[in-house]
C-alpha angles and dihedrals in degrees: 000000000000127000115246115260116256120227126215093282091050094050089046095051094046093057108025093096089064086066090067095041090054089052088061094046091047092054089047095047098045100039113029096083086050090050094048094048093047088054091054108274120145120230093248090058097052096089090054093049088054094053092093093063101061093032091061090048092053092055102034105047100057091045093047091047092052093048096046092053086061101037126102120166102174114249092003090063128202108291100035097064088063091045089056101043091046092050094051092049092045092052091052091052093048091052092048098044102077088048091063112132096193145009095267093056090045091050092047090050091048088055090049091047097048092044090051094045088051092050088058098037104052095057091047089062091051090042091069091054092047096050101039137058122240090258090062099043093100096050089040094056089039091057088045089052092049088054091049090052093047094048091048091051090056096044095047096049098050097092092044093049093045091050090054090050090059101262112147112265098183128064137179121277108287094022133101118236120253094241088063094042095054093040092058091049094048091046092054092054091048092048094053093045096051093048090047087055093057092042093053100039101047135066120201125224109257118244094262092051089051092052090051091053095048118099115256093244096050119120118260121234096263131130115268118248103260098159091086096051120108120242094216094094090051090056088049094054090046088048092050090051091050090046093053091048090053092050088052090055099043097044095040091235123173109291091234088075085070086077091061090054090049091054095052092048092041094055090048091049093047092051089047091053093047094051093047091050090050091051087052091054097257101109102129097085129112093256091056091050093051099043093042091050094051090053092048096051112149114255096250089052089059094053093046089048089065090051093049090049095059094036094054093045088064092046095051092047086054095050094050105041108027093088096053090040096052093040095050101037105030101029099030104235136095093180110108091204094058126097089232093056093048088047087054090049090055092047090056089056085057090047093049090048090054096054091045092047091049087049093053094053096039090053093062100035118017100037099052091043097049090040093055089057106040105014134259096276098051089045090054090050093050093050093050089054088053089055093048088055091053093053093045091055089063086074093063108024117090098165109093092210092056088060087074088075092048086054092055093060089045088050093055088053093046092054092054095046091054094046118022101056089050092045091052092043108041101068090053096056124092110249093229089059102037096113097050094043094051086048091050090047085059090063086074091052092049101041094064089050092052089050092051091044092052103034108029094070090055092047094049093045090051104041109014110027113181090359110100094165091090091066085076090059089052090052094049091050095051092051088052090054089048090052092051090051090052091064090070092068123083107210 
């Protein structure tokens, strides 16, 4: 039994909420380094302050995916309750962020904001798979990418537009400028309104309908058999975490790297607990589902995970370091209290709006056209190379206006990163586990972010102190590695 085809209005309604979610992400990505530095953070501490964001995504998305696969609240459905709850909490965080009176409060609100955005975002990825047949997955994720790009343009431009409307763009030391303050407030309202649109204009398929749509050979939503798995790999993961922690202590590395050690050991411990519980006849719990599904990932998902790891490493470097790079090298100031630095921060909003705008257009035009001729995998590799060229150009460009061309290349890569891996993956996943697998797939988006957040500060302090431009070289290199990994896929 096939799902009914969705027309333009259906595709619009399914993904319009992502427009608001991405406004929130854009405000976070383009302005949080600026907020932290305005509140007194040094550039070397930025990565550590950003740790909360990817960590919450790592923990929240698999859990929300697992739960949403098993939720049904009558007319509200199974994915939409999570859209709505996440949107409300995100709005509260966006309203409170500009009122932060110190770094601790700002970091806590960043944690709340990112956790809430992830609560909404993960079910939206699965929602496309729920509502569309396999023959519409590419267009479904392309429309979603277009809304992501459009929302990011709006969110990124807020401070720049407000500055040109006469709103104060400079604040006293320890204060956030009014341009940023009002942008966060407007973004919160837009986010909630967009998500409410999707909640009110869509109606999800009931569980019995989903089962009827599923292929006969799809896996049922039962816990994987963990009882027969060996515990040796669990011990290895735990040992790897302990080893990293010892290296941090012996080499006096940045304390944030302890988080990486904790994640390695934590995964090993979680796997060990799940296996032992399964052997004791208690294998039907959430932990068993998530751990088992990670181990049972389809082969194409494993290959795509490597590509995601390198791709998102580059993106997280960009979000953390573009503001200090542009302010220092293109506007001539590394002092967050200066007008030049704040002007650089506004220009970063413009740059981010450009790459997101390019992504919105490329998702609906360039990607389908190229993919029809050379295939999805080669198209993705080509787009990643364009993004690498954009990052590499930061090393030689000193005219802020020329960076618009750099962002065009990054935007093409961004469009592909948001659409192609999901288009290649969605049709291979069992319908009954679409939510949890989309959440597990996000692990390979979050892990590189945590690695960047924990290790980049140490690398920069050791090899490039006070010279953040080299972060762009790291970003270019990781995208090239992702492009090479893509060539292993036949799609």
